[in-house]
N, C-alpha and C positions, 0 to 999 in steps of 0.2 A: 364770137358774140354770145353773151350770157343769156341764152334763151333756148327753148325747145320748140321745134318746128312741127306744125300740124298741117301738112300740105294736102291740097285737094287738086287733082289733075283736071284740067279743063276738058270738058266734053265737047264734042263737035256740034255745038249749037251755033246758030246764026246770031241769036240775040244775046247780048251781054247779061241780061237779067236772068238767063237760064243757066248761067254758070254755077256749078255747085260750090257752096261755101260752108264753112264750119268754123266754130270758135277756135281760136288759137289756144294751145295749152301753155303758151310761153308766159314768163314773168316779164312781160313787155315793159312797161314802165319807164322809169328813169329818163335819162336824156334822150333815149331813142324815140320817145313819143312826141318828138317835135312835129310830126306830121299832123297831130291834133290841132296845132295852132294854124298850120297852113289850111287844113280842110275847113276850119271854122271861119275863115275870112269871108267878108261880105262880098257879094257878087253884084256886078252892074246889071240893072234891069233894062238897060238901053243898048246892050251890045247887039251888033248885027249877028254875030256868031255866039250863040248861047253856050255857056260853060257852067255846068252844075257841080255841086260838091263831090259827087261820085267820081268825076273825072280827075280830080286832083289826087295824085298818087305820090308815094315815096317808094323807092326801091331798096330792098334788103337783099344782100348777097351773102351766101354762106358756103364754105367748103366742107364737104362731108367725106371722111375717109372710109372707103368701102373695104370689106374683108379681102377682096382681091388685090388690095394695095393700089387701087385706082382711086383717083380723087374725083368726086362728083360735085359739080358746082351748081348750086341752086339759086335761081333768081325768084324772089317772092315779092308780092305786092300786098302790104298790109292795108286793111280798110277798116273804117269804124262806122258802126251804125248804132246811134244812141250811146249806151255805155258799154257796148259789146264790140270788141275788136276781132276781126277775122283776117285770115291771111290766105292768099291764094298762090299756089305754086304754078307758075306758068309753064316751065319746062326744065328738065334736067339736062345740063350740058356737060359732057365729059371732055376734059382737056387732057392732052398728052403730058403736059408739064404743069405743075401747080402754079408756077409763076407766070404762065401764059394765059392771058385773058383777051379774047378777041372782042373788044368793045364795039367794033363795027357791026357785029351781029345783033346787038341789043335793040337798036331802034326798029329793025325789021321784025325781031322777035316780039316786041311789045305791040307793034302795029298788027301783027298776025293774030294776036290774042285780044285785040280790041282796045289797046291802050296806045296813046301817043306820047312820045318822049317829051313833047312840048308841054304836056300836062303834068310832068313830074316836078314836084316841089321839094323833094328831099332824097338824100342818099345816106345810107348807114351801113358801114362796114367795120371791120376791125382795123387795127393800126398798122397792118403789114404794109411795107413800102409799095408793093405792087398794086395795092388797093387804095391806100391813103396818100400816095406820093403827090407832091404839089405840082409836078411837071408831067410825069408819065404814068401816074397812077390812074386807076379806073375812074375815080371821082373827078380828077382833072380833065380827063378825056370826055367824060359825059358833061362836065361843066362847060366845055367848049361848044358842045352841041345845044345845050340849054343852060343859060346863065342863071336861071332861077332854081336849078336843081342843087340846092345847098347841101353840102356834106357835113354830117354830124357824126363823129365816131362814137362807138359804144363807150359810155362813161365808165362802166364797170371794168371793161378791158383796159381803158386808159389808166385807171387807178391801180390796176394789177401790175401794169408795166412800170409805173412809178415806184411801187414797192419792190419789185424784183430787181430793178436796176440799182436801188439804194443799198442793197446788201452786198454789193460787189465793189464798193468804193474804198474800203479800208481792210487791211489784212486782219486786224483785230475782230472786225465784224464777220468776215468770212470764216475765221476760226471759231467764232462764237456759235454761229448757226451750224457749223460742222459738229461741234460738241452736242448741240441739241439733237441733231440727227443720230449721232453715235450712241447717245443714251437710249433713244428709242430702239435702234437696231440691236443694241446689247441685250435688252430685255425681250424684245419680240422675236429674236432669232432662235430662242429656245423656249419650248413650252414649259419646261421646268422653271426657268428664270421668271417667266411671266406669271406663272401661278404663285411662285414664291413671293414675288413683288406684291401681288394683290392680296396674298394671305397675311404677310407680315405687316404691311401698312395699308391703311384705308385711304386710297387715292381720292382726292376731291374731284379730280378730273383725270380721265384716261389719257395716258401718254399718246401723242399723235406724231405722225411722220410729216416731214416737210414735203412740199410739192413745188415743182418748177413752173407749173401753170396756174395753180390756184393760190393766190397770195393769202387768202383767208386761212389756209392751213398753217401758215407761219404763226398766226395769232393763236390758234388752237394749241399748237405745240408749245409755244412760249408760256401761255397761260397755265397749261397743265404742269409744266416743269416748275414754274414759279410757286404755285400753290402747294406743291409737295417737295419743295427744295430740300428742306432739312431731312425729311423721311428718306428721300432717295439717296442723299449723301450717307446716311447711316447704314442703309442696306448695302451700298457700294463698299463701304469700309468693312462691313461684316463679310462680304464676299471675298474681299482682297486678303483678309486675315484667316479665312477658313482653310484648314489643311485638307479638307475633304475635296475641295475643288481642284481642277487642273491648274498647272502653273501658268499657262497662257491666259486662262480665264481670270486668275487672280491678278495677273499683271495688267490685263485690260481694265478690270474693275478699279485697281489702284490708280491707273492713269486717268480715268474719268473722274475719280474722286478728287485728285489733285487739281484738275482743271476747274471743277466746280468750286473748289476752295479758294480759287483766286478772286480777289476783290473785284477785278475788272469784269470777270464773268458774271458775278452777282449783280454788278451795276448795270451791265447790258441787259440782264433779265428784267430788271425794273424799268429801264429805259424803253426797251422794245415792247414790253407789255403795255406801257402807257401809250406809245405811238400807234402800235398795231390795233389797239382797241378802238381808237378814233377812226382809223382807216376801215376797220371791219364794219363798224356801225354805219358809217357813211356809205360804204359799198352796198350794204343791205338796203339802205333807204333809197338809193338812186335806182334800185331795181324794183321798187314798189310799183304795182300797177296804178296808172293814173297820175304819176308824178310828172309834171311838165318840166320843160327845159329851164324855165326861169327859176323854179324852186330847186331844181337840181344844181344849177349854177351857184345858188346861194349856199348850198351844202358844201360844194367844192371850195368856194371862197372862204367859208368858215374854217375848213380844214387847213387851208393855206395860212390863215391868221393864227391858228393853233400852233402850227409848226414854226412860224415866224416868232411867235412868243417864246417858244422853247429856245430858239436860237439866241434871242436877245437877252434871255435870262440864263444863259448856259452856266455861268459861274455859280449862281444861286441853285440852279437845278442839280448841278453835279454834287453839291454838298447834300442836297436832299436825297439824291440817289444813293450816296455813300451811307447815310444813316439807315435807309430802308434796306440796303444790301446787307449790312452787318446784322440786321435783325432776322434775315432769312434763316440763318443757321449760326450756331456758335462756332462752327468749324470754318466759317468764311474768314479769310485773312483781314487784318486791319490796315495793312499798308499796300501801296501799289508796287508792282514789279518794276524795279529800277535797273534791271539788267541792261536794258536798251537805252539807258540814260544818254542823252546826247549833249555833247559839248559844242556850243555855238560860238564861233569867233567872228563877230561883225567887223567889217572894215569901214572906217570913216574917211571923209574927204581929206583930212589932214594926215592920212596914212597911219593913223594910230589904230590900235585894236583893243578890244576888251572882251575877255572870255567870261562866259557865265554858263551855268548848268541848267538844263531843263529837267525838273523833277518829274516823277511818274504821273502825278495828278495833272500837271499842266500839259504834259505830252499826251496823255489819254484824252483830255478834253479837246485839245487842238487837232490831233491826228485821227481821232475816232468819232467822238460825239459831234463835234462841229462839222466834220467832213460829211457825216451821214445826214445831218440836218440841212446843210447847204445843198446836197444832192437832191433831197426831197423837195426843197423849196424851188430849185431850178427846174426840176421835172414837172412839178405842179404848175408852175408858171407857164411852161412850154405847152403842156397838154390841155390846159384850161382856157387857152386863148380863144379857141373856136366856140366854146360855150359862152364866154363873155361877149363875143361879137354878136352871137345869135340872141342873147338876152337883151342886149342894148337895142337890137333891131325891134324887139317886141316889148320895149319898156312900157309903152302905153297900156299893155295888158297887165303888167305888174302893178301899175298905178291904179288900174281899175279895181283890183282885188284888195289893195291896201287901204284899210279903213282910216289910217292916219294921214292919208294924202287926200286933199280935197280937190286938187286940180291935176289932171293927167298931162303927160308930155305929148302935146299935140304935134310937135315936130316929128316925133317917132311915128305917129299915125300917118302923117303926110308922107314920110319916107316910105312907109309900106305901100301907100297908093302909087308912088312913083316906081317902086320896086316890082310890084305886081299889077301893072296897068290893065291886064286882061282879066284879073280876078277881083279887084277892089276898085271902087269908084270914089268920087269926092264926098259922097254921103257918109263915109266911114267916120269922119271927124265929128259931124253932128250926132251920129249914132253913139259915139263914145262919150260925148258930153252929156247926153241925156241918160245913157246907161250908168254913168258915174253917179249922177244925182239919184237915180233909182236905187243903186246898190248902197249908197250912204243911208238910205231909209230902210234897207232890208236888214234882216237878222244876220249877224256875222257867220253863224254856223250854217247858213244856207249855201255858202260857197267857201272852198278852201284852197282853190288853185285856179290858174288861168283856164284850164280845161273845163272846170265847173261853170265858169262864167260863159264860156262859149257854148 
């Protein structure tokens, strides 16, 4: 989960109000702040058993690797008071195996610390199968005990997985990111090379290493290489021709130079810099403090539309990438590598055949660019479903904040009443109608999100 924890252990107090609290140092925000919506729901004034806002909770779970190679599993309860969010660590539970989670302990654990599982309105974990599994994951088991404990995965982690999986779908893409990493290792492995690189050319951005866990590192690495593409090629060529350097060193520099000179490599630099920039900015935005789930879902939907647009215009975009790639450096080739040109022999129903060749450009578009875009679209659709469902559930809140909509979706409000019968009563509909009228007469800058309205 993309957050830092600031836990405070529960003292042995009898009263819940005496529990020590402190502000979280996390970048809480994004999709994970769904509990703001739950905690802001109207409460019935006629319930026999009173339930106040303080009782409605969401559970956060995090695994922390200790120096002793033991995994410490933390259960935290985030709470919000005004504009300040606080988190409380109830207990540290050490498990023998990372994949083992005894969910049966959680209800008693919460009850011991003054919380009831029946008051839980949200769960937020990463996307690991043992936590997010639809059948045997922690979220599914807790959902069986409390149907209103809705699970919303960390959006930043979801986007990270979308990106990581997309780079392994085509050999050309795997090789490309391998070249990006090799260039960084080539210069960073030697202090002499690194100093020479920075002395000979003025890098616009420092070369970065890739990361298997942080997808944003791919953007930093690709951006740095793209903005100094010609300069890096020149210094690699200089190294490869220098008689002062060792033979192995010259051979490695020559090999990297030839890979960067390929038109396909230059095109992928342009393509991935464009795609990764969008992912990077959306990823930063969804981690902003105070961003509600409705706004976060809009960001993810806009990202899906952006990738879909690239896919539909792949022919036109490839030509655009070619032109930009050739401008990166005069050393970049002007033709595709047709060594792997494929001869396709289609067979027709009348048993006749017709042979035709697939040229390098068509093969590259079909087997590399389109494959990567299709994978991105598929994973975005898959991992955004939960956010779309949750946003539809709270559509009336989105209608409240939208100045261009005069009437709110009352069916959505009625659904909330049915979904949370112990938390919201029938007065919610009338409250929303009046609130919408009030907001239409208010200044637009007075509220920017659903949480501001609540």
